Each structure stands twice: as structure tokens, then as C-alpha cells.
N, C-alpha and C positions, 0 to 999 in steps of 0.2 A: 572536604570533597565527598559527594554522595557516591554510593556504589555504582550507580548508573554512569556517572561521569568517568569513574575509574575504568569501567568496562569499555567505554567508548574510546578513551585515550590509549588503551592497550590492545585495541582490536588489530587483527591482521590487516596489513596493507594490500593494496591492489586487488580488492575483491570486486570493485565496480567495473573496471575496464573490460574484463573478459566475460562479463555476465550477459545472459540473454536479454535482460532488460536494457542494458546499454547498447548492445548491437541493434536492437529494434529502434531505440531512440535515435541513434546515429543515422539510420536509414530514413527515418520519417520526420526528423526534427523541423524541417522546413514547413510542415503542416501547422506549426504553432504560430505562424504569422497572420492567421485569420483575423484576429482582433487584439487590441492593446491589452485587454484583460488577461490574455493568455501569456503575454510576454514574460511575466515572472518565472514561467516554467522553462524558458530558454536557458540553456547552460546551467542545469540544476547543480547545486552545490553539494548535495548529499543524496544518498541512495533512496530515501523516502520521497523526496521531491521528484526523483527520477521515476519512481513508481507512479506518482500522481501525474507526471507529464505524459507517461505512456497511456494512462487511462484517458486523458484528454485526446491524445493522438488517435487512439482506437475509436473514440467518439466521433472525431472529425472524419476519419476514413469511412465510417458508416453514414455520416451526413453526406459525404460525397457520393456514396452509392445511392442514397435516397434522391439526391439532386439529379443524378443521371436518369433514374427511373422516371421522375416527374417530367424531365425534359423530353424523354423519349415518348412519354404518354401523350404529349401534345400532338404528335404527328401520326401515331399508330396505337393500336390496342396491344398493350404488353402486359404480361402477368406481373404481379407484385411479388418479386422473389428476394427482396431484402430481408435478411433475418434479424430478429431482435437480439440485442446484446445480453439482456437478462430480463427478469420480471421483477416488478416492485408493487407490492400489494395487489397481486394478481393482474397487473397491467404490463403488457409487453413494452419494454423500453428499447426503442430503436436508436435514439441518440440522447444520452443523459445530459447533454448540454441544453436540452429543452425540458420544460416542466412535464409532469405526469399528464396533465390535460392536453398539452400539445402532442405528446406521444400517442394519446388516444386519437387525435386528429390524423396523425400519420397512419395509424393502424386502419383508419377508415378512408384512407386515400385523400385526405383533405389537408395535407401538410405542405403543399407546394409553395406556399407563401412564406414559410418559416425561414429565417436566416440567422446565422450565428451572431452577426453584428447587432441585430435588433431584438432577438428573442432568447438569447442565452441566459441561463440561470447559474447560480453557484452549484455545480453538480455535486460537490463533496458534501455540502450542507443538505441538499435536497435528497440525495440517495444514500449518503453515508455508508453504512455497513454493506448494503447491497452491492455497491461498487467493488469493494474489496473482496467480497465473497463470490464474485462473478468470474467468468473466464477472462476478464480484462487484466487480471493480475495472476501472479504465481503464488500468492499467499495461501497459507493453510491455517485455518482457525484452530486455536489451541485453548481458548478459554473466553470467559466473558463475565461481566456483572451487569447491573442495571444500565449503566451509562457508557461502558466501554466494551470493546472486544479485543482479544489478543490474537495476533497472527504471526506465524513464523515464515521466514523466507529462506529457502534452502541455499540459494546462491550467496546471499549476504550474511548468512549465519546469525540472523538477528530476529528478535521478537519485537513487534511493534504494537503498542497499546494505543488504539485509535478510539477517539470519543464519538459521541453521537452527532457531532458537527462535521464528522469526516476528517478531523485533524489529528495530528500526532500528539498524544499525551506523554508517552514515554517510549524510550528505545532501550532494549536489553541486548547488548552485544555479547555474543558467545564465542567460544573457542579462541581465546586471546592469543597473542603472539608468543607468550611464554609456554604455551601448551605444545610440547615437542611432537607428540604423535596424536593429534586430535582424532577422536573416534566419532564419525558422523552417522553411525548406524542407530536406528530406532530413536531418532532425536525427539519425535513427537511424544512418544511414551515417556522418555526421560524428562521432558519438560513439564509433565503434569504436576509433580510436587513443587516445582519452581513457581508455576503459575498459581497454584493453590495458595502458596505462602504469600505471593504478591498480592492477591486479592483479599487475603486475610490481614494485610498490613503487618505480617510477621517477618521483620527484616532479618532476624537471626535465622529463622527457618528458611528464608529465601536464599541467603548466602550459603548456608550449610547444604541446601539442596543443589545449588550450582556446583559446589565442590564434589559432593557425593556422587552426582550423576556425571562427573568428569566433563562438565560444560565450561568450566574455567580451570585455570591452573592453580596449584598450591601456592606458587610464587605470587600470583595476583591476590589470592586470599590472604597471604601473609602481609602483603603491602597494605591491604585494607585494615587488617588488625593493627598494624603499626600506626596507621593514621588515626584510628580510633583511640589508641593509647595516648598518642601525643595530644589529641584533642581533650582528653579527660584531665591531663596534667595542667592545662591552661586555666 
């Protein structure tokens, strides 16, 4: 068993249901019926898929604002007051379900023919890190290398290593169920030696940093040591 699997199987329960991410999803999940390509994000099975689903929902909500603007413009002169969700390579992105070039059309008032059914792109592959570092998520960046960025989510007490295709490479679950009095203060600072060891492929340093910074329990640490010892005997 890898350390990441052990962290995952010993995480605290019931962290998703009361989260802001889940409350937002429950309010707007019906928006995911726009196109069959989005259906996999209905009823997300884990919290990272929930984060991705909410990015899509936010994109759809802004698409609906754009659609209302273009519809109103047919009958009267109205100001363009739809705000972009983020910028990507200095281009304002109003709806990341559309390509960069199509967002340029929107910025110039020419996007009235765009539809999600016919013009949608893989937003995670297209915009990757820019999505996760925008106001569309509650993630906080805590590290990076050439191909991945690391983000912490305060509600889920988890670090997500996301690759340049916008997909999850690794999940690092913190504050396991055996930690009786978890200390959630200054988590970002305490994560720095953990992330440094992760990117240096220093497994011993990684595990030691988790324990030293009180991000996992001694019980879980001992469980992993026992597993390593059994593995060496085989």
C-alpha cells in the first residue's frame, strides 16, 4: 500500500456533505444537463470531481449571462456587463467551455452564435492551471514543478497534485481520523516541507514532514512503518 492510499483510507469522514463546494453543487446541479459530455460530472463520486463539476457549473452560469445579453441586444442597445471569469495568456475568458479564440469573439461582441452543444472544448485540458487558480475554486496553490501544480483545499483538508492536462495526478489527504485534536492553523506554511519533499521524490522526508508538522497522526505513521516492515520480510 502506498502512503497516499493509506492517507486516503484513513481520512476523516463526512467532510464533503457540509462543505461550501457541495452546497453550491446541490443548488445548481441541474445546469449539468446541457450536453452529454457533462453527464459524467453528475453525482460526483469524490471531492475532486465535485470541484471540477463546480467549475463547469460556474462556466455554464456565465454562458447563460452571455446568452441573455446577446438576446437583449437584438431588440435594444444594452451595455456589455458580463464579467470574465479569469484571464488566460492575457485573454479575458468569459466561458472556459469555449476556446480562447471564441472567447476573443465574445469580448468583441461576436459570440452570439456560440453554443455549448456545438462549440464546447475540454476546458480542463485547454485552461488547466488557470482554472484551478481562478475564483472558480477555493484552492490555494502550495507548490509546483514543470508539469504539475499542488493545491490545498481548506474544507477537504487535502492537497491535490494536478497535471498540465488539468487532471488529478495525486491526492494527499491530511488530518486523518486518528488525529484526536487536529490543528488547522498555518496549514499552508506547515505544508511547505511536505511539498518540497514530494517534488524531490524524497519519500522518507515526505512522511517525516507530515508527522513533524502534525498533519497526520503518529498512529497512521506507525501503520505505514509496520506495512513497510512486512513488505521487506516477503
